[in-house]
N, C-alpha and C positions, 0 to 999 in steps of 0.2 A: 608950483606945476602939478597938472593931472597926471594920474600915473597912467602911463601906456600897457594897454594889455596884448601882451603877445598872443596872436593868432596862431593855431597849429598849423602845421605844413599841411597842405593837402596830401590825402590818400593818393599813392598810385592805383591807378585801376587795376582790377582783378580780371585776369584772364578767362574767358568765358568758357566755361564746360563743354566739351565736344557733343554734338547730337547724333545720335545712330537713326540711320533709316532702313526700312524694309518694305517690302511690297506687302500692299492690303490683303487680307484673306479674301479666298474665293468665297462668293455666296453660298450659303447652304443651301442644297437641292430641295424643291420642294416637297411637302409631307405628302404620304401616298394615302388617300382617303381609304378607312378601313374597308374590308370587305363585308358585304352583307351577310350575316350569318341566320341560316333558318331557324324559325321560331320551332320551340319543341310542340310536339303534338299535344293535346289536353289529355290527360289519363282517362283509359276506357272506364266506361259507366257499369259497375256491375249491379246487376238484379239484384233484390232482397231475397235471402233465402225462401224456398217454397215452404209451407206447412207442412208438417208431417200428416202422412194419409196412412189409415189405418182400414183393415178389412176384419170381417168376422170371419174366423175358421170354426168348423164345428165336427168334431171327431168322434166315432163310434168305435169303441173296443169292448173285447169278452164277447163276441157275436156269437160264439159257438152254440149248438143243440143241446137239450136236456134229454137224455134218453133213459130207458128201462133196462136196468142190467139185476144180475143177481147180486143179493147182498150176503152180508156174514150170516152162519147159520145160527138157528134159535139155540139157546142153553137151558138147559132145565136140570135143577139140582133135586136129585132124588129125597123123597120125604119117607118117613116111616109109614109103613103100608104100602107104599107104591108097588108096580110090577110092571114089566113092559109092556104088557097090553095097554093098561091105563095111561101110561106115558105117551106109548106110541099115538094115542087118540087123542090126547091133549096138542102134541106137536103135528098133527095131520099128516103121520107118514103110518107106515106098517112097521111089524114088529121085526120082519125079517130085513127092512131099510135100516131101522133103528139100530140093530146088532150089526149091520156091515158098516154105518157110518161110525160105529164107536168101538167097531172089533170087538165085539163081544163073542165070546165063544160057548156061553150057556146063558140061561136064562137068570144067573144070581147076580142081583145088585144089593148094593147097601145105603143107606140114609147117608146124604152130604154128596153122594157122588154125582158128577156133573156130566149130562148127556149132550152129544150135540144131535141138533134136529137138521131138517132139511133147510137151505139156504132160502133167507126171506128176500123180498122184494125191494128192491132200492132204485133211486134215481142216479145218474150221474152226467159228469158234464164231459162232453168231447171238445178238446182243448184244439184252440185255433192258433196260427202262426202270430208271434209276438206276446202270448198269453202267459201270466206270470201266475203264480199261488197268490200273491197280494191282489192282484186285480180281479182274479176270480174272487176271493174271498169277500170283496167289495160289492160286486154283483149279487151274492146269495146271503151278504149279510151274518156270516160265519167268519172265525178267525183264520189266518192261514194255517196256523199249527193245528186246527182241528181237521182240516183237510189235510193235512199232510199225513195226521195220525189214523185217519181214517183209511188211508191208501197205502200205510206203510213206508212213507216218503220221510224225507227232512226238507228243512226251509231251504237248503240251497240245491235240492234237487234239479236237475235238468227237464222241463218238461217238451213231449215232442209232438208236433200237429198230428190230431186223431188220438192221442192218447184220451182214455177214459177214465175219469176220476171221479169215484163215488163221492157223493155229497151226505155230511154228517147228520145227525138227527137235529129239527130245528131250522133247518135253511129256508130261506124264502126269496125267490127268483124275483129279483127287481127289473129284469130284463138287462140288455147291452148297456154300458156306460156311456153315457154322451158328455161330451166336453165341449164346451163352447167357449172362446176367450178372443180377446182383439189382438192383432197381432199387425206391427208397423210394416209397411212396405215402402218399397224404395220410390220415391218419385223422380220424373225424370229431370237430369239438370236443366236449370234454366237458359234461354240462349245468352251469349255476352254481347251486349252492345257497344260496338266498335264506332268511334269519332269517324265523321268524312275526313277522305284527307284533305291535307293541307298543302296549295302549291307553294313550292320554294322558289324566290326570286333567282335569277341567274346572276351568279359573282360578277361585280364591278372591274372590269380589266384597266389598266392604266397605259400611257402609251409605252412606258419604259419595257424594253424587250424581256421576258421573262428566259429564264435559262433554259438550255435543254432539258427535256425529262430523263430522268435517270433509268436506263433499262433496269427491267425486274427480272429476277430469274425464275420459272417457274420448277418446281419439282416434279418427276413424272408421280403419279398417284400409287401408292403402295398395293402391293396384291392384297387382296382380301383373305383373311384367314379363311379356312374351312370351317363350317359352322358344326357345333358338336352333335353328335347323334340325337335323335328326340328322345326325352325322357318318358318314362312309362306313366302313363295317366296315374295321378296323384301319388308320384314313388314316394314312399316314407323316407325318412331319415335316421339312419342307424344309429344306437345309442352303446357306446363301449366303455362307458364310464370315465374316457377322456375325451381331452380336447381334438376335435377333427382338424387336419392340416388343408389350409385351403389349397385349392385345385391349383395347378401350376397353370401358366399363361400358354395358350397354346403359340408354336414357333412357326414364324413365316420365313420363306425364305427371301435373301435380299434382292431387292430389283436389279435388273441388268443394268450395267453402266451405259449411258448414252448422254449426248451432248444435249444441254437445256438450250432451248429456242429461246431468242431474245425478245421479249414481248414490250413494247412501249406502252407505258400506262398511260390511260386517257381519264380525264374526269368523269365523275359517275351522273349522268343524265338525272334531273329531279323526277321524282315520280309522278307518273301522270294518271295513274287510274286507281281504283278502291286498293285498300292493302288487301292482300291474297290473305285467306284464312288457313291454318295448318290444322287438320283433324286428326287430334292423337287418340291414343288407345282408349278403349270403354273404360269409366272410371269404376272401379270396383266399389261393391257395396261395404258397408259396414259391417263387423261380423258380428253375429248375433250374440247377446250375452249369456252368461250360463245358465241362467232361468229359461231364456228361450230354448236353448238346447236341451234342456231337461224336459221341458213340455214337448217340444216336438219329436225327441226319442224315446218318450216315455214307453214301455212297451214294446220297443222294435227288438230289442237283442236280447241274448241270453251269454252267459258266459261260455266263452270256447273251450277253457278248461279250468278246474278247479286247483289252488294251490296258492302257496303263500305269494305276495308281492315283493318282488326282489329289489324292483326299482319302479318308483311312479311317476306320472306325466308332470312334466315341466322342467324349469331348469336345474341343471345340478352344480354350478359352480361356472366360475370364467369359461366363455367358449363351450358351455357344455348343456346338452338339453337332452329330454327325453320326449319325444313325440307321441308316446303311447304308455304300456305297462309290460314291464319283463315278471312272467309269472313262473313260478317255481313249480316243476313235476317230475315224474319219474320219466326216463326214456320208453318210448312206446306206447305212452298214454294217447288217447284217442283226442284228435282236435277236432272240434266240430264247429260248422259255419253259426255263426252269431245270428244269422239272418237269413231269409232265402233272397237268393239273387244270382248272377251271373260273374263265372270266372272270367276276370280279363288278364290276369298274368298268372303262371304258373312255372317256376323255373329257378335257376341258381346263378343267374347273370347279373344282380344287382349285387355291388359290394358290399359286406358287412351283414348282411341278411341268411346266408347259407340258403336254404331251401325257401322258398318265399313263395306266398298264395294272395292274392289280390281279388277282393270281389265286391262288384258294384251293385249297389241295391236302388229301390226305388227312392224317388225324392230328393238326389243328390247326395246319399250316403255311400261310403266306401270302407271297406274293412282290411286290415292286412293282417298277415300271421307269418311270423318270420323264424328261423333257425329250427326249421322241421327235421327231423330224421328221415321221412318218407311224404312224398306230394301223393294222395290218391285221387286227384280230379285233373283235369285239364282245361287249356284253356277254352271259351266260348261254351262251356258246360253249364249248365241252370242246376243249382243246386237248392234243396231246402233247408230251413232251419232245422239245427241240431244234426244234419247230415254230417258224417266223419269226411274231412279233405285232407286227412295227416297225421302224424304221429308227432309227438314231443320229439325232441334232439337236442344236439348242440352244434349244429353246422355254421357256420358264418364266424367262427373265432371266438364264440364264449367258452367258458371254463366250466359250466356245468349244465345238465339238462335243463332248459326252460323255454316257454312260449313269448315272444314279443310281439305283442297285439296292439294295433294300432285302430281308431276311429275317426273317420274325415267326415266333412261335410263342407258343401258346396250350395250357395243359396240359388244360383242359375248354373245352367251348364255352361255360360262363357266363362265362369271365373275356375281356378284350380282349387280343388277341394283342401280347405285347411285342417289341421289335426285339430282335434277336441280330448278332453279328459274322459276317458271311458269310463270313469266311476260316474260322470254325470246321467249317463242313458244306460249303464247295466245295473240289472235289479241287485238289489242289497243282501 
C-alpha cells in the first residue's frame, strides 16, 4: 500500500504589527531670493610717475675786491763796508727814518746786522660774507696756509666781512669762482584719475514683513581738547644723552550726562553723484642728499665757536638723537653768528636749551645756538656773519660749559626746516 505522507498542520495566523499614525509635516516656506549686492567699483588708475626735472644753477663766490695795502717792511743785511747813508739810499729812505725804524742810538752798525726799511707795497683781498681761506686760495692760486702765514693767522681762524688779507708773493687773480651744476627740482604730482560712479541697484524686498528697526543710541560728541601752543619756527630738539619721555596726553573734561536721543536707523541711499575728492596736505618734497646739502651750503657758514666736539650729529642709541653738535668751550667765550640773518627767537622758554638764539638765513637756512650764559641780541634784529650773539655757558641742564649748535634747511617756505649735519656745511 502506498505510504501516506502526513502534511504538517497549518500555522496559526500571526498578529499584525500595530501601525502608528502622525500628521504630515507642514510645507517648507519658500526660499527668499538673495538680495542683490552692489558691484565693487574698479580701482583708481594711477598715472605713471613723472620724469625727473632738472635745472641749471650757477653760483659765484669769493667776489670781494683786491686793494692796495702796506706790505711787510724791507729787510737789509749789513755787509762789510756799509754805512747808514748807503743803506738808506738802497732802501729808498732817509738816515733819520732808518735810525727811527730800527731804534738806533748811533751810526755804528756791524756786518750781519738786519735793518728794517719802509713798508713795501702789497695787494690784499677784502673778505666777503661766507668766504673761507680755502675758497680764497682757489681764486688766487696759492695755498690757504700761505695766506694764513702772510697775515699771522691759523687755518681755523674766523674771517670777518670787510677784513683785508694780504696776498702772498706769486698769487694770480683768477676772478670770482663760478660753479655750475644741475639740480633736480620737484615736479608737480600728477592728478589721480578716478573711475566714473557706478549706480547701485535697489535691494529686492520680499512680501514677508521685516522686523522693526532696532533703535540706535548716539553718543554726544566729546569736547575737543585745547590745541597746544604753536611751536617756535624750526624748533630744535635738545640732546641730553638720555631718552626723552613722550609728552603726556592732553586731559579733557568728561562730557555732561544727558539723555541719548533715540534715532531710528534708515537704509543709506545709493550714491547718485560723482565721488567727492578730499584734498589733503601738500606732499613734502624728498630731503636733499648729503652731497646736495654740502654743495648748497658751501661757503655760507663759519664756526660759531671753536672747541672739541662733545657729541656729534645723529642717533645716539635707542630713542636718542642729536639734531646738531655740542662743542666744548670755556664759560664766557664769545658765540658768533655762523652767517648773516634775522634773529627769530632769543630767550629761555624752550625746555632743555637754556638761553637759546635762533637765526633765520636766506634760502631756507636756520641755525640754533643753545646753553648760552648770556644772550647779546634781541628778536627781529639783523646780524652779520661773525657778529657776537652771546657767550658760552651751561644753562639748560648740561654739566659743563658748551654750545649746542644746529643747522636746519627747508627746500620751500611751506615745509618745516629739517636738521642736517653741521659738518656738511662748516669749513674744515
